[in-house]
Structures are given as structure tokens and as C-alpha cells.
C-alpha positions as CSV (number, residue, x, y, z in Angstrom):
1,H,41.6,-65.2,-17.2
2,H,42.2,-63.9,-20.6
3,Y,38.2,-64.1,-21.6
4,A,37.2,-62.3,-18.8
5,K,39.8,-59.5,-19.2
6,G,38.7,-59.3,-23.2
7,N,41.9,-60.2,-24.5
8,V,40.4,-63.2,-26.4
9,S,37.3,-64.0,-27.9
10,F,36.5,-67.3,-26.2
11,I,38.0,-69.3,-23.5
12,K,40.9,-71.3,-25.2
13,G,41.2,-75.0,-24.7
14,L,37.5,-75.1,-23.5
15,I,35.5,-77.8,-25.7
16,P,31.6,-77.6,-25.7
17,E,31.3,-81.0,-23.9
18,L,33.3,-79.4,-21.0
19,A,31.7,-76.1,-21.4
20,V,28.1,-77.3,-20.6
21,K,29.2,-79.0,-17.4
22,L,30.5,-75.4,-16.0
23,E,28.8,-74.5,-12.8
24,V,26.3,-71.4,-13.5
25,I,27.8,-69.2,-11.0
26,D,31.2,-69.8,-12.5
27,V,29.8,-68.7,-16.2
28,L,28.1,-65.7,-14.5
29,Q,31.1,-64.6,-12.8
30,T,33.3,-64.8,-16.0
31,I,30.8,-62.9,-18.0
32,R,30.4,-60.2,-15.2
33,G,34.4,-60.1,-15.3
34,R,34.0,-59.4,-19.1
35,F,31.1,-57.2,-19.4
36,G,30.7,-55.7,-15.8
37,T,28.1,-55.9,-13.1
38,H,25.6,-53.5,-14.7
39,D,25.5,-55.3,-18.1
40,L,25.2,-58.7,-16.6
41,S,22.5,-57.5,-14.4
42,R,20.6,-56.1,-17.2
43,A,20.8,-59.4,-19.3
44,L,19.7,-61.4,-16.3
45,N,16.6,-59.7,-16.2
46,P,13.8,-61.4,-18.5
47,E,11.8,-58.1,-18.4
48,I,14.6,-56.3,-20.4
49,K,15.5,-57.4,-24.0
50,I,19.1,-56.8,-24.7
51,D,19.2,-56.1,-28.8
52,S,21.4,-57.7,-31.1
53,H,24.1,-55.6,-32.6
54,I,22.1,-56.2,-36.0
55,K,19.0,-54.7,-34.9
56,D,19.1,-51.8,-37.2
57,E,19.4,-54.1,-40.3
58,S,16.5,-53.6,-42.8
59,N,16.6,-56.7,-44.5
60,G,18.6,-60.2,-44.5
61,D,21.7,-59.1,-46.3
62,W,23.5,-59.6,-42.9
63,L,23.1,-63.6,-43.4
64,K,25.2,-63.4,-46.4
65,K,28.3,-62.6,-44.2
66,T,27.7,-64.4,-41.0
67,N,29.5,-67.4,-39.7
68,M,26.5,-69.2,-38.3
69,V,26.8,-72.1,-35.6
70,G,23.9,-74.7,-35.5
71,V,22.9,-75.8,-31.9
72,N,20.3,-78.4,-30.9
73,I,19.3,-77.4,-27.3
74,R,18.2,-80.9,-26.6
75,T,21.7,-82.2,-27.3
76,I,23.4,-79.6,-24.6
77,G,20.7,-80.1,-22.2
78,N,18.7,-76.5,-21.7
79,F,19.0,-72.9,-22.9
80,F,21.5,-71.8,-20.2
81,N,24.1,-74.4,-21.5
82,L,23.8,-72.2,-24.7
83,V,25.5,-69.4,-22.8
84,K,28.1,-72.0,-21.7
85,Y,28.5,-73.4,-25.2
86,V,29.2,-69.5,-26.6
87,L,32.3,-69.5,-24.5
88,T,33.9,-71.7,-26.6
89,L,33.4,-69.8,-30.0
90,S,35.5,-67.3,-31.3
91,E,34.4,-64.1,-32.8
92,A,34.5,-65.5,-36.2
93,Q,31.5,-67.6,-35.3
94,N,29.1,-64.6,-34.8
95,S,25.7,-66.0,-35.1
96,I,23.7,-68.9,-33.3
97,H,21.1,-70.9,-35.0
98,I,19.1,-72.8,-32.5
99,L,17.1,-76.1,-33.8
100,P,13.1,-75.9,-32.8
101,I,12.4,-75.0,-29.5
102,W,8.6,-76.0,-29.4
103,E,6.9,-78.4,-27.2
104,P,7.3,-81.8,-29.3
105,G,4.3,-84.0,-30.5
106,V,3.6,-87.5,-29.9
107,V,6.8,-88.9,-31.4
108,A,9.1,-86.3,-29.6
109,S,10.2,-84.9,-32.8
110,L,11.3,-81.2,-32.3
111,Y,10.1,-80.9,-36.1
112,G,6.6,-82.2,-35.1
113,K,5.6,-79.6,-32.5
114,T,2.4,-79.9,-30.6
115,S,1.8,-76.3,-30.1
116,W,3.9,-73.1,-29.9
117,N,4.5,-73.4,-26.3
118,I,8.5,-73.8,-25.5
119,N,9.5,-77.4,-24.7
120,P,9.7,-77.6,-21.0
121,E,12.7,-80.0,-21.3
122,F,14.8,-76.9,-21.9
123,F,14.5,-75.5,-18.4
124,S,17.6,-75.6,-16.3
125,E,16.9,-76.3,-12.5
126,E,20.6,-75.3,-11.9
127,L,20.0,-71.7,-13.1
128,R,16.7,-71.5,-11.2
129,S,18.5,-72.6,-7.9
130,V,21.3,-69.8,-8.5
131,I,18.7,-67.1,-9.7
132,P,15.1,-68.2,-8.1
133,S,13.2,-65.6,-10.0
134,L,14.3,-67.3,-13.4
135,D,11.2,-70.0,-12.5
136,S,9.9,-70.4,-16.2
137,V,11.4,-71.8,-19.5
138,E,10.3,-68.4,-21.2
139,K,12.2,-66.3,-18.7
140,Q,15.2,-68.5,-19.2
141,L,15.0,-68.4,-23.0
142,Q,14.8,-64.5,-22.6
143,V,17.8,-64.3,-20.3
144,T,19.7,-66.9,-22.8
145,V,19.1,-64.5,-25.7
146,N,20.3,-61.4,-23.9
147,L,23.4,-63.1,-22.7
148,V,24.3,-64.1,-26.2
149,H,23.5,-60.9,-27.6
150,L,25.7,-59.4,-24.8
151,M,28.4,-61.6,-25.9
152,G,28.3,-60.2,-29.3
153,K,26.4,-63.2,-31.2
154,T,23.1,-63.0,-33.0
155,I,20.6,-65.8,-32.5
156,G,17.9,-67.1,-34.6
157,L,15.6,-70.3,-34.4
158,D,13.5,-72.4,-36.7
159,V,10.0,-71.2,-37.2
160,I,8.5,-74.7,-38.4
161,P,5.6,-74.6,-41.1
162,H,4.2,-77.9,-40.0
163,T,3.0,-79.6,-36.9
164,D,2.3,-82.9,-35.4
165,R,-1.1,-84.5,-36.4
166,F,-2.4,-84.3,-32.6
167,S,-1.2,-80.9,-31.9
168,E,-3.4,-78.1,-30.3
169,M,-3.2,-76.2,-33.8
170,V,-4.6,-79.1,-35.6
171,F,-7.5,-79.4,-33.3
172,L,-8.4,-75.7,-33.1
173,N,-8.0,-75.2,-36.8
174,P,-8.6,-78.3,-38.7
175,R,-9.6,-76.2,-41.9
176,F,-5.7,-75.0,-42.2
177,F,-4.5,-78.6,-42.7
178,E,-4.5,-81.0,-45.7
179,W,-5.9,-84.4,-44.8
180,V,-4.8,-87.5,-46.4
181,K,-7.0,-90.9,-46.5
182,R,-5.4,-94.1,-46.8
183,Q,-6.7,-97.4,-47.7
184,E,-4.2,-100.0,-46.4
185,H,-0.9,-98.9,-48.2
186,N,-2.4,-96.6,-50.7
187,I,-3.3,-92.9,-50.5
188,I,-6.8,-92.3,-51.9
């Protein structure tokens, strides 16, 4: 297949909706075909960090030239599905921006996090069944970042400057937050 041989930068005709349904083993075989067993093995080791090709950039000027694609992990199901999704992106889309990945608060909003813990709903049972050592959401995130970097893309995420009112951060550090008092419908 043309992608595995390096003839094209994405799998032609593969749309994201179908990509996220691909079997983990098939995706790994495709990546091994393109990048080799050694690089794939390194990327699948959460103890190793594969650097992005922009690691030596001294500032954010590269952002002015990048073509970034935003991805909500909740929409595609789990972290490893991002690797599957990247198979649909040409080399022109060279950067991935993932929406918040933190544990959501009481209203389940990704923007109202309850802690700096990674959202456990982004764990892939399918990936763990193929590679049992990838038994935590943190390990799966590291492997996903490694694979996205191996595939030639940069990856970034939202760091949210706010939190849910019942979050760990609020209870541990109430002095850091502005509190609003209401009397019926009026803020006092």
C-alpha cells in the first residue's frame, strides 16, 4: 500500500470516520511498514519520548507557518484513535491541536476540569489488549504523542486557565480563586 511504502503522506480515500474504526494491529503494521520495526518499537515504549521535528525551535514563530488541525479526543473516542486519524491527513496538515484532555468536572465539560489528571475516558481497551503494557491512560497518551511525532506531525493541547468550582484545585487552593456571591439573580 502506497502509504506504507512512503509514496504518499496519507492513506488516500480513508476518511476519519472510517479511520477510527481500523483495528489497532492493522494500524501498527501500516506504521511499521512505513517507518520500520525499530522506530515503531521505540514509539510504542512510553518510557521513551520521540521528539517533534520542531524541538529545536527557540520560540513560537513556527506556529505562523503551520497548518493545524483541531481534534477533540472525546469525539474520536480515545488517544490511540488520534494515530488512526493522522493516517487521513496529508503532509500539508503538519500539526495537531487536541482539545482539553483533563478529567472533566461535575458538568462533564472538558473546559471545566476537576484536576490535572488525564481524562480516563480516553483510555483504549483495544490498544491495551494488543499491547498489555499500555495499561494506563498516561502511557497511552505518551505512545500516541510518540507515534504522531514519528508520523511527522507536531502536537499540542489546550492548557486551561480555569476549572470546575468543585475541583481538586479549588478545594486545595481556595485563595487562588475569585468567589462570587449571588442574591437570587443578582451578583453582590
